C-alpha positions as CSV (number, residue, x, y, z in Angstrom):
1,M,22.4,32.8,80.6
2,V,23.7,34.9,77.6
3,K,24.0,38.5,78.2
4,I,22.6,40.7,75.4
5,P,24.9,43.5,74.3
6,D,24.0,47.0,75.2
7,F,23.6,48.2,71.6
8,F,20.8,45.7,71.1
9,S,17.4,47.1,72.1
10,L,13.9,45.5,72.0
11,K,13.3,47.3,68.7
12,H,16.3,45.7,67.2
13,L,15.2,42.3,68.2
14,L,11.7,42.8,66.8
15,A,13.1,44.1,63.5
16,L,15.5,41.1,63.3
17,S,12.6,38.6,64.0
18,L,10.5,40.2,61.4
19,A,13.3,40.0,58.8
20,L,13.9,36.3,59.6
21,N,10.2,35.5,59.3
22,V,9.8,37.4,56.1
23,S,12.9,35.6,54.6
24,L,11.5,32.3,55.8
25,V,8.1,32.9,54.2
26,L,9.8,34.0,50.9
27,R,11.9,30.9,50.9
28,V,8.9,28.7,51.4
29,L,7.0,30.4,48.7
30,F,10.0,30.2,46.3
31,E,10.5,26.5,47.0
32,S,6.8,25.9,46.6
33,E,6.8,27.6,43.2
34,N,9.8,25.7,42.0
35,Q,8.2,22.4,43.1
36,G,5.0,23.4,41.5
37,L,6.7,24.3,38.3
38,H,8.6,21.0,38.4
39,Y,5.4,19.0,38.8
40,Y,3.8,21.1,36.1
41,G,6.7,20.3,33.8
42,L,6.3,16.6,34.4
43,A,2.6,16.9,33.7
44,L,3.3,18.7,30.4
45,Q,5.9,16.1,29.5
46,K,3.5,13.3,30.2
47,K,0.7,15.0,28.3
48,F,3.1,15.7,25.4
49,R,4.2,12.1,25.3
50,G,0.6,11.0,25.4
51,T,-0.3,13.4,22.7
52,S,2.7,12.2,20.6
53,M,1.7,8.6,21.0
54,A,-1.9,9.4,20.0
55,E,-0.6,11.4,17.0
56,S,1.7,8.6,16.1
57,G,-1.2,6.2,16.2
58,S,-3.1,8.6,14.0
59,V,-0.2,8.8,11.6
60,Q,0.0,5.0,11.4
61,K,-3.7,4.9,10.7
62,V,-3.4,7.5,8.0
63,A,-0.4,5.7,6.5
64,H,-2.4,2.5,6.4
65,V,-5.4,4.1,4.8
66,S,-3.2,5.9,2.3
67,K,-2.5,2.5,0.7
68,R,-6.1,2.6,-0.5
69,T,-7.4,5.2,-2.9
70,V,-11.0,6.2,-2.3
71,L,-13.2,6.7,-5.4
72,S,-16.7,8.2,-5.1
73,T,-19.1,6.7,-7.6
74,P,-22.8,7.2,-8.2
75,F,-23.5,3.5,-9.1
76,S,-23.1,0.3,-7.3
77,S,-22.6,-3.2,-8.6
78,S,-22.1,-6.6,-7.0
79,S,-19.4,-7.5,-9.4
80,S,-17.6,-4.2,-8.9
81,S,-16.7,-5.2,-5.3
82,V,-14.7,-8.1,-6.6
83,G,-11.1,-7.3,-7.5
84,T,-10.6,-3.6,-8.1
85,L,-13.4,-2.0,-6.2
86,S,-14.8,-2.7,-2.7
87,E,-17.6,-0.7,-1.0
88,V,-17.0,1.2,2.2
89,E,-19.8,1.0,4.8
90,D,-20.1,4.8,5.3
91,G,-20.7,7.1,2.4
92,G,-21.2,4.5,-0.3
93,E,-17.7,5.2,-1.6
94,K,-15.5,2.8,-3.6
95,I,-11.9,1.8,-2.8
96,I,-9.5,1.1,-5.7
97,N,-7.4,-2.0,-5.1
98,L,-4.0,-1.1,-6.6
99,D,-2.7,-4.7,-6.2
100,H,-4.3,-5.9,-9.5
101,G,-6.4,-4.6,-12.3
102,D,-10.0,-5.5,-13.0
103,P,-11.7,-3.5,-15.8
104,T,-15.0,-3.0,-14.0
105,M,-14.8,0.7,-14.8
106,Y,-16.4,-0.1,-18.2
107,E,-19.4,-1.7,-16.6
108,S,-21.5,1.4,-16.3
109,Y,-21.0,2.2,-20.0
110,W,-22.2,-1.2,-21.2
111,Q,-25.1,-1.0,-18.8
112,K,-26.2,2.3,-20.4
113,M,-26.0,0.7,-23.8
114,G,-28.6,-1.8,-22.8
115,E,-30.0,-4.1,-25.6
116,K,-27.8,-2.5,-28.2
117,T,-24.9,-4.7,-27.1
118,T,-26.9,-7.9,-26.7
119,I,-25.3,-10.8,-28.6
120,V,-27.3,-13.9,-29.7
121,I,-25.5,-17.1,-30.5
122,P,-27.6,-19.5,-32.6
123,G,-27.7,-23.1,-31.4
124,W,-26.3,-24.4,-34.6
125,Q,-23.2,-22.2,-34.5
126,S,-19.8,-23.5,-33.5
127,M,-20.8,-27.2,-33.9
128,S,-17.4,-28.2,-35.3
129,Y,-14.0,-28.2,-33.8
130,F,-12.9,-26.1,-36.8
131,S,-14.2,-22.6,-37.4
132,D,-12.1,-22.1,-40.5
133,I,-9.7,-24.8,-41.7
134,K,-8.0,-22.3,-44.1
135,C,-7.0,-20.1,-41.2
136,V,-3.7,-20.6,-39.3
137,C,-5.8,-20.3,-36.1
138,W,-8.4,-22.9,-37.1
139,F,-10.7,-22.2,-34.0
140,L,-11.0,-18.4,-34.8
141,E,-14.6,-17.4,-35.5
142,P,-14.6,-15.7,-39.0
143,E,-17.0,-13.0,-37.9
144,F,-15.0,-12.2,-34.8
145,A,-11.9,-11.9,-37.0
146,K,-13.7,-9.4,-39.2
147,Q,-14.6,-7.3,-36.2
148,V,-11.0,-7.4,-34.9
149,V,-9.7,-6.1,-38.2
150,R,-12.5,-3.5,-38.3
151,L,-11.8,-2.2,-34.8
152,H,-8.0,-1.8,-35.4
153,K,-8.7,0.1,-38.6
154,V,-11.2,2.4,-36.9
155,V,-8.8,3.1,-34.0
156,G,-5.7,3.1,-36.2
157,N,-3.5,1.3,-33.6
158,A,-2.3,-1.7,-35.7
159,A,-1.5,-2.7,-39.2
160,T,-3.8,-5.6,-40.3
161,E,-2.9,-6.3,-43.9
162,G,-1.0,-9.5,-44.4
163,R,-1.4,-10.5,-40.8
164,H,-2.5,-13.6,-39.0
165,I,-4.9,-13.4,-36.0
166,V,-4.4,-15.9,-33.2
167,V,-6.9,-15.8,-30.3
168,G,-6.6,-17.2,-26.8
169,T,-8.0,-17.1,-23.3
170,G,-6.4,-13.9,-22.3
171,S,-3.1,-12.4,-23.4
172,S,-1.2,-14.4,-20.8
173,Q,-2.0,-17.6,-22.7
174,L,-0.9,-15.9,-25.9
175,Y,2.3,-14.7,-24.3
176,L,3.2,-18.3,-23.3
177,A,2.3,-19.5,-26.8
178,A,4.6,-16.8,-28.3
179,L,7.5,-17.9,-26.1
180,F,7.0,-21.5,-27.2
181,A,6.9,-20.5,-30.8
182,L,10.0,-18.3,-30.7
183,S,12.2,-20.6,-28.6
184,P,14.3,-23.1,-30.6
185,Q,13.5,-26.7,-29.8
186,E,17.1,-28.0,-30.2
187,A,18.8,-25.2,-28.3
188,I,21.6,-26.1,-25.9
189,E,20.4,-23.8,-23.2
190,P,17.1,-21.9,-22.6
191,M,16.3,-18.8,-24.5
192,S,16.9,-15.6,-22.4
193,V,13.7,-13.5,-22.0
194,I,14.2,-9.9,-21.0
195,S,12.4,-6.6,-20.6
196,A,13.5,-3.1,-19.6
197,A,12.7,-2.3,-16.0
198,P,10.2,-1.4,-14.7
199,F,8.4,-4.2,-16.3
200,Y,5.1,-6.0,-15.8
201,S,5.4,-7.8,-12.4
202,S,4.0,-11.1,-13.8
203,Y,6.5,-11.5,-16.6
204,P,9.1,-13.4,-14.6
205,S,6.7,-15.9,-13.1
206,M,4.8,-16.5,-16.3
207,T,8.1,-17.0,-18.2
208,D,9.3,-19.6,-15.9
209,Y,6.0,-21.1,-15.0
210,Q,6.0,-24.1,-17.3
211,K,9.7,-25.0,-16.6
212,S,10.0,-26.3,-20.2
213,G,13.7,-25.6,-20.5
214,L,13.0,-23.7,-23.7
215,H,13.1,-20.2,-22.2
216,K,14.1,-18.6,-19.0
217,W,13.6,-15.1,-17.4
218,A,16.9,-13.1,-17.6
219,G,15.9,-9.8,-16.0
220,D,16.4,-6.2,-17.0
221,A,17.1,-5.7,-20.7
222,R,19.3,-2.7,-20.0
223,S,21.8,-4.8,-18.1
224,F,21.6,-7.8,-20.5
225,N,25.0,-8.4,-22.2
226,K,24.8,-12.1,-23.0
227,L,25.6,-13.1,-26.6
228,G,23.3,-15.3,-28.5
229,P,19.6,-15.4,-29.2
230,Y,17.1,-13.7,-26.9
231,I,13.5,-12.6,-26.6
232,E,12.8,-9.0,-25.6
233,L,9.4,-8.0,-24.3
234,I,8.4,-4.4,-25.2
235,T,5.3,-3.1,-23.4
236,S,4.0,0.2,-24.7
237,P,2.5,2.1,-23.0
238,N,4.5,0.4,-20.3
239,N,3.0,-1.3,-17.3
240,P,3.4,0.1,-14.6
241,D,4.7,3.6,-15.5
242,G,2.8,4.3,-18.7
243,F,5.8,5.4,-20.8
244,T,6.1,4.7,-24.5
245,R,8.7,2.0,-25.1
246,Q,11.0,0.7,-27.8
247,S,13.6,-2.0,-28.0
248,V,16.7,-1.3,-25.9
249,I,18.9,-4.2,-27.1
250,N,21.2,-3.4,-30.0
251,Q,22.4,-6.7,-31.2
252,T,21.4,-9.4,-33.6
253,G,19.8,-12.7,-32.9
254,G,16.9,-11.4,-30.9
255,A,13.1,-11.8,-31.3
256,L,10.7,-9.1,-30.2
257,I,7.3,-9.4,-28.6
258,H,5.3,-6.2,-28.5
259,D,2.8,-6.1,-25.7
260,L,0.4,-3.3,-26.7
261,A,-2.4,-4.1,-24.3
262,Y,-2.8,-0.4,-23.4
263,Y,-2.3,1.0,-26.9
264,W,-5.8,2.3,-27.1
265,P,-7.0,5.9,-27.2
266,Q,-8.5,5.8,-23.7
267,Y,-5.0,5.3,-22.3
268,T,-2.6,7.0,-24.7
269,P,-2.6,9.0,-28.0
270,I,-2.5,6.8,-31.1
271,S,0.4,8.1,-33.1
272,S,0.6,5.5,-35.8
273,P,-0.5,1.9,-36.5
274,A,1.8,-0.7,-34.8
275,D,3.6,-2.6,-37.5
276,N,5.5,-5.4,-35.7
277,D,6.2,-9.1,-36.3
278,L,4.3,-10.2,-33.2
279,T,2.0,-8.0,-31.2
280,L,-0.2,-8.8,-28.3
281,F,-3.6,-7.1,-27.7
282,T,-6.3,-7.9,-25.1
283,V,-10.0,-7.4,-25.2
284,S,-10.1,-6.6,-21.4
285,K,-8.1,-3.4,-21.9
286,S,-10.0,-2.3,-25.1
287,T,-13.6,-2.9,-24.1
288,G,-13.3,-4.2,-20.5
289,H,-14.5,-7.7,-21.3
290,A,-12.1,-9.8,-19.3
């Protein structure tokens, strides 16, 4: 049996026991708090990660939705849902499809015009293959030609004196016809077709679509340095950026095609009548009748 020293009394033992118990209790409390904080930290981290994942999903949804531009409109039309506009279930809003254009924005205007814009074609009209044998475009309706000249004079966007009018099923058909007319039949190699970037996205595919060997898409006009004949496409206002364009090639032997589909006052100020050798216009961009 261990002998307790004389200087230790019962009071000393009680004080020592109390101190040990207090220190033990404090240690337990301290460890419990640390453990609780540790668990709380994990819970916060998990919650934060969960929130981050949820927010990330929301961002992805927002990014996906941002590809579509919502347009509120007071009217609805079955044809408007085809192409450019599609109806949203809630709110009766419209979504603009930026992938391609469809001029249905003019539809409400023509609906308001009502019977004023009704056209009657007599049964005896257009019975012949030839509308005007004296015209270079022998299937061009004379009355339509008069209205084309009148419209350009009123708007002031094209010189009409001493010009031939050629019509087609859309400007794409006329573009291919222009390439065929400007490409030499006896050329050793295809005629290079170029346009300053950014250019209309369908130009390359349309140029090479027929694979005739008469012409071939050659890319950006600003980097074109090939000698010899070429065809330069000048779109003004430009599609897709809307800037006014002029020829960027400074060499001889080139033919120019001016695509002025958007040279109308609803898209850009009309500064002067276009006076070019070959100019493309389209009814779909002027009145919306595609």
